matplotlib code that plots the C-alpha trace (Angstrom):
import matplotlib.pyplot as plt

x = [175.1, 176.0, 179.7, 182.5, 184.5, 186.1, 184.5, 185.3, 187.1, 189.4, 190.0, 190.8, 193.3, 195.0, 195.3, 196.8, 199.3, 200.4, 200.8, 203.0, 205.1, 205.7, 207.7, 210.3, 210.1, 212.0, 215.3, 215.4, 214.3, 217.0, 219.7, 218.9, 219.0, 222.3, 224.0, 222.9, 220.6, 217.1, 213.8, 213.0, 212.0, 209.2, 208.2, 207.7, 205.9, 203.4, 203.0, 202.4, 199.7, 197.9, 198.5, 200.8, 198.3, 195.2, 194.0, 194.5, 191.8, 191.5, 192.0, 195.6, 196.5, 195.2, 192.7, 190.1, 190.1, 190.6, 193.1, 191.8, 192.9, 196.4, 196.7, 195.8, 198.5, 201.1, 200.1, 200.2, 203.6, 204.9, 203.2, 205.3, 208.5, 208.8, 207.7, 208.1, 208.3, 207.9, 204.4, 203.5, 205.1, 204.7, 201.1, 199.5, 200.7, 201.9, 199.3, 196.5, 197.4, 197.9, 194.7, 192.8, 194.4, 196.5, 195.5, 194.5, 197.9, 199.7, 197.7, 198.6, 202.2, 202.9, 200.2, 200.8, 204.4, 203.4, 200.9, 203.3, 206.3, 208.5, 208.4, 208.5, 207.9, 209.3, 207.7, 209.6, 208.1, 210.3, 212.9, 215.9, 214.6, 210.9, 210.6, 207.0, 205.8, 204.6, 203.4, 207.0, 208.7, 211.2, 211.6, 210.3, 208.7, 208.8, 207.5, 210.0, 208.3, 206.0, 207.7, 208.9, 212.2, 212.6, 215.1, 215.4, 216.5, 214.7, 215.7, 214.7, 213.4, 212.9, 214.0, 215.2, 217.8, 215.1, 212.8, 212.5, 210.6, 210.0, 206.7, 208.2, 206.2, 207.3, 205.8, 204.6, 203.3, 199.9, 200.9, 197.9, 198.2, 201.8, 200.5, 202.4, 200.7, 202.0, 202.4, 203.3, 205.7, 206.9, 210.7, 212.8, 215.6, 218.0, 217.1, 219.9, 220.3, 218.7, 221.1, 220.8, 223.1, 222.5, 221.9, 223.4, 220.7, 220.7, 217.5, 218.0, 216.1, 216.7, 215.0, 217.5, 217.0, 218.4, 219.0, 217.9, 219.4, 217.3, 219.3, 217.6, 215.8, 213.8, 210.5, 207.9, 204.4, 203.0, 204.9, 202.7, 200.2, 196.8, 195.8, 198.5, 196.0, 194.8, 196.7, 196.6, 193.6, 195.6, 198.5, 196.4, 194.8, 198.2, 198.9, 195.8, 196.6, 200.2, 199.1, 196.8, 199.6, 202.0, 199.5, 199.2, 203.0, 203.2, 200.5, 202.0, 205.4, 203.6, 201.8, 205.1, 206.9, 203.9, 203.7, 207.4, 207.2, 204.2, 205.8, 208.9, 207.0, 205.2, 208.4, 210.9, 210.9, 212.4, 211.5, 209.5, 207.2, 207.0, 207.7, 204.4, 202.6, 204.0, 201.8, 204.9, 205.5, 201.9, 200.3, 202.5, 201.9, 198.2, 198.3, 200.0, 197.4, 194.7, 196.6, 197.3, 193.7, 192.5, 195.0, 193.9, 190.2, 191.0, 193.1, 190.2, 187.9, 190.2, 190.5, 186.7, 186.1, 188.7, 187.3, 183.8, 185.0, 184.9, 188.3, 187.6, 186.6, 189.4, 192.0, 191.0, 190.8, 194.1, 196.0, 194.6, 195.3, 198.9, 199.4, 197.8, 199.6, 203.1, 202.6, 201.3, 204.2, 206.9, 205.4, 205.0, 208.6, 209.9, 207.9, 209.0, 212.6, 212.0, 210.1, 213.2, 215.6, 219.2, 218.1, 216.1, 219.3, 220.9, 220.9, 219.8, 216.4, 216.0, 214.0, 216.3, 216.2, 212.5, 213.1, 214.5, 212.1, 209.0, 210.4, 210.6, 206.8, 206.6, 208.6, 207.6, 205.8, 204.4, 205.5, 203.3, 203.5, 202.1, 199.3, 198.5, 198.5, 196.0, 193.7, 193.8, 192.9, 190.6, 189.0, 188.8, 188.6, 191.5, 193.5, 196.2, 199.6, 201.8]
y = [130.3, 133.0, 133.6, 131.8, 133.0, 131.5, 132.0, 135.2, 133.2, 131.7, 135.1, 136.6, 133.7, 134.5, 138.1, 137.4, 134.9, 137.2, 140.0, 137.8, 136.4, 139.9, 140.8, 138.2, 138.2, 136.7, 138.4, 137.1, 133.6, 133.5, 134.8, 132.0, 129.4, 130.6, 130.8, 127.3, 128.5, 127.5, 129.4, 128.3, 131.8, 132.0, 128.3, 128.9, 132.1, 130.4, 127.8, 130.3, 132.0, 128.6, 128.5, 125.5, 123.0, 124.7, 121.4, 119.3, 118.7, 121.3, 118.8, 118.3, 121.9, 122.4, 124.7, 122.1, 123.2, 121.3, 120.8, 123.9, 126.0, 124.6, 124.9, 128.5, 129.1, 127.3, 129.4, 132.7, 132.0, 131.2, 134.2, 136.4, 134.7, 132.3, 128.8, 126.3, 122.8, 121.1, 122.5, 120.0, 117.2, 117.7, 119.1, 118.1, 114.6, 113.3, 115.4, 114.2, 110.5, 110.5, 112.5, 109.9, 106.7, 107.2, 105.9, 108.4, 108.0, 108.5, 111.6, 113.1, 112.1, 113.6, 116.1, 118.9, 119.2, 119.3, 122.1, 124.4, 123.6, 122.2, 118.6, 118.5, 115.2, 114.2, 111.7, 108.9, 107.1, 107.6, 104.9, 104.8, 101.8, 102.3, 105.9, 106.9, 103.3, 103.1, 99.6, 98.5, 99.9, 97.5, 98.9, 96.0, 95.7, 92.3, 91.3, 90.7, 89.6, 92.5, 95.0, 95.4, 95.6, 97.9, 97.6, 99.7, 102.8, 106.1, 109.0, 112.7, 112.9, 116.5, 118.1, 115.0, 117.1, 119.3, 116.4, 114.5, 111.7, 110.4, 108.7, 105.8, 103.9, 100.2, 97.0, 93.6, 90.8, 89.0, 85.4, 84.2, 86.3, 87.5, 91.0, 94.0, 95.8, 99.3, 100.0, 103.3, 103.7, 106.8, 106.4, 108.6, 110.2, 109.2, 105.5, 103.0, 101.9, 105.1, 107.2, 109.9, 111.6, 115.0, 115.1, 118.3, 120.2, 123.1, 124.5, 127.4, 126.3, 126.1, 122.7, 120.0, 116.7, 113.4, 109.8, 107.6, 104.3, 102.0, 99.0, 96.7, 99.6, 98.1, 99.7, 99.1, 98.1, 101.5, 103.2, 101.5, 104.1, 102.7, 99.1, 96.7, 95.6, 99.1, 99.1, 101.9, 103.6, 104.8, 105.9, 107.9, 109.7, 111.5, 111.5, 113.4, 116.3, 116.1, 116.9, 119.7, 121.2, 120.9, 122.7, 125.5, 125.7, 126.1, 128.7, 130.7, 130.8, 131.7, 134.6, 135.8, 135.7, 137.4, 140.1, 140.9, 140.9, 143.2, 145.6, 145.7, 146.1, 149.1, 150.8, 149.9, 152.6, 152.0, 153.9, 156.7, 154.4, 151.5, 148.2, 146.9, 149.0, 146.7, 143.7, 141.5, 142.0, 142.4, 139.5, 136.7, 138.1, 138.3, 134.7, 133.7, 135.5, 133.4, 130.2, 130.8, 131.6, 128.5, 126.4, 128.0, 127.2, 123.5, 123.4, 124.8, 122.3, 119.5, 120.7, 121.1, 117.6, 116.1, 118.0, 116.8, 113.2, 112.5, 110.7, 109.5, 112.9, 114.5, 112.2, 113.2, 116.9, 116.9, 115.4, 117.8, 120.7, 119.7, 119.4, 122.7, 124.5, 123.2, 124.2, 127.6, 128.2, 127.1, 129.4, 132.3, 132.1, 131.9, 134.9, 136.8, 136.3, 137.4, 140.5, 141.5, 141.0, 140.8, 141.7, 138.4, 136.4, 138.4, 137.5, 141.1, 140.6, 137.0, 135.7, 133.0, 130.9, 130.5, 128.6, 125.6, 126.0, 125.9, 123.3, 120.8, 121.0, 119.2, 116.3, 116.0, 114.7, 113.0, 113.6, 115.3, 112.1, 110.0, 112.5, 112.3, 108.5, 108.8, 111.1, 109.0, 105.8, 107.0, 110.1, 109.1, 105.3, 104.6, 101.4, 101.3, 102.2, 100.9]
z = [55.3, 52.8, 53.6, 55.2, 58.2, 61.2, 64.6, 66.4, 69.1, 66.4, 64.8, 68.2, 68.8, 65.5, 66.4, 69.8, 68.5, 65.7, 68.2, 70.5, 67.6, 66.1, 69.2, 68.0, 64.2, 61.4, 62.1, 65.7, 64.5, 61.8, 64.2, 66.6, 63.9, 62.4, 65.8, 66.8, 69.5, 70.2, 70.2, 73.8, 74.9, 72.3, 72.9, 76.6, 76.1, 73.8, 76.5, 79.3, 77.3, 76.8, 73.0, 72.9, 74.3, 73.1, 71.4, 74.6, 77.2, 80.0, 82.8, 81.6, 81.3, 77.8, 76.2, 75.3, 71.6, 68.4, 65.7, 64.0, 66.9, 67.2, 63.4, 63.6, 66.2, 63.9, 60.9, 62.7, 64.1, 60.6, 59.2, 61.5, 60.4, 63.3, 62.0, 64.9, 63.5, 66.8, 67.1, 64.4, 66.4, 70.2, 70.8, 67.5, 66.8, 70.2, 72.2, 70.0, 70.1, 73.9, 74.5, 72.4, 73.4, 76.5, 79.9, 82.6, 84.2, 80.8, 80.1, 83.5, 83.1, 79.7, 78.6, 81.1, 80.0, 76.4, 77.2, 79.0, 76.8, 79.6, 78.3, 74.5, 72.9, 69.5, 67.0, 65.3, 62.3, 59.2, 58.6, 56.2, 54.2, 54.5, 53.4, 53.1, 53.3, 56.9, 56.3, 55.9, 59.0, 60.5, 64.1, 66.2, 69.6, 71.3, 74.7, 77.5, 80.7, 81.8, 79.5, 75.9, 74.0, 71.0, 68.2, 65.0, 63.2, 62.4, 60.2, 59.8, 63.4, 64.4, 67.7, 69.5, 71.2, 72.7, 73.8, 77.0, 75.2, 71.7, 70.6, 68.6, 66.0, 66.0, 64.8, 66.0, 63.9, 64.2, 65.0, 62.9, 59.8, 59.9, 59.1, 60.6, 63.4, 64.3, 68.0, 69.8, 72.7, 74.6, 74.9, 77.1, 75.1, 77.9, 77.9, 77.6, 74.0, 72.6, 70.7, 68.0, 65.5, 63.9, 60.1, 58.6, 56.7, 54.3, 55.8, 58.3, 61.3, 65.1, 65.1, 64.0, 62.3, 63.6, 62.8, 65.8, 66.8, 69.0, 70.3, 72.9, 74.5, 77.4, 78.3, 81.0, 79.9, 80.8, 78.0, 75.4, 74.2, 73.2, 72.4, 71.3, 68.6, 67.7, 64.5, 61.9, 63.4, 66.4, 64.2, 61.8, 64.8, 64.7, 61.0, 59.9, 62.4, 61.1, 57.6, 58.7, 60.8, 57.9, 55.7, 58.2, 58.5, 54.8, 54.4, 57.3, 55.5, 52.2, 53.9, 55.3, 51.9, 50.2, 52.8, 52.5, 48.7, 48.5, 51.0, 48.9, 45.6, 47.1, 48.2, 45.6, 42.9, 39.4, 36.2, 37.9, 40.0, 42.4, 40.8, 42.2, 39.6, 36.8, 36.0, 35.6, 39.3, 40.5, 38.8, 40.2, 43.7, 43.1, 41.9, 45.1, 47.2, 45.5, 45.9, 49.5, 50.4, 48.6, 50.5, 53.8, 53.1, 52.5, 55.6, 57.6, 56.1, 57.0, 60.6, 60.9, 59.6, 62.0, 65.0, 64.0, 64.2, 60.5, 60.2, 56.6, 55.3, 57.2, 55.7, 52.2, 53.0, 55.1, 52.2, 49.7, 52.1, 52.7, 48.9, 48.1, 50.9, 50.0, 46.3, 47.2, 49.6, 47.1, 44.5, 46.9, 48.1, 44.5, 43.5, 46.6, 45.7, 42.1, 43.2, 45.3, 42.4, 43.6, 47.1, 47.1, 47.5, 50.2, 53.9, 54.7, 53.1, 54.2, 51.2, 49.8, 52.9, 52.4, 49.2, 51.1, 54.0, 51.8, 49.5, 52.4, 52.4, 49.1, 50.6, 54.3, 56.2, 53.1, 49.6, 47.0, 44.9, 47.7, 48.1, 44.4, 44.7, 47.6, 45.8, 42.6, 44.5, 47.2, 45.7, 42.1, 42.4, 40.1, 40.5, 43.1, 41.7, 44.5]

ax = plt.figure().add_subplot(projection="3d")
ax.plot(x, y, z, "-o")
ax.set_aspect("equal")
plt.show()
């Protein structure tokens, strides 16, 4: 192999998604977000074209592809100014976990709606007191006859108001060792005892964040996804795709920012020539181009490893990809604002909002510091620091 490129099928997918998303664009997306409306029209059109569930098995309405395919869709949408956060959650995390560990009945019940966009599923793992420590979650699941009872709190849960169900991460304890065992349940958002409250955010997005309250929510046995004793293996089947999708979300935003900045730098004339002719403007944008392409390559590597079944290798690569993509996106957004000068902080040019949107990638779904801890310990073999 003398050069790297994605398959022609993947490249064609990217072109088609970009073409579809370009009909909407950043101005449409931002207008929806600022007015409190949803991007349902775009979401359902993606579903109708088969892009939303492209990573889900064909027998349930999906495309039979892998994480690399759904990550490509996510990236191209963001690159056209339409980043859809729920793509990270519904088809990639929830769709993957249910495809891997759900029963035949569960797959038939939930996956078709995820594929066509008519039954979005949210994902609830983060808690107010646990933060990024998923080993310390306090939402509990206890047996009650043939079913379960859930109690707990979740925070920064995306899109609960748009979802019919939420895949909730709870815990049981091994009666012999006392160790926490994560378990996964699909909880209807209209279940008795399930409530949510919006968290006001500075980020301009049609997809909102919520605090979730789970008080004696009773669930039948068939809402448990996977093996009760499956532990972290089942959970990380969704968290590695989450990191890959988050990386694609960031590289898409970075590409959008860079495209807008370079277009402006070619057209804006000061001192007898376009500002892009000056190295002080050109070099930072060129640096971002390099950083974005490097992050995209690592993201594609992570997806390839995951789709090949190498969960360990994918875990390392997915964390590195998420880190690199978030850093590249933050730098690209900052440089895009600077290239626009005063116009960079106007609503008309829409650059300043990218500063918050890209900055979130350094925090969620896992912080850059936790990724550095992971790489230090697992990749370099350094002593555990936490």
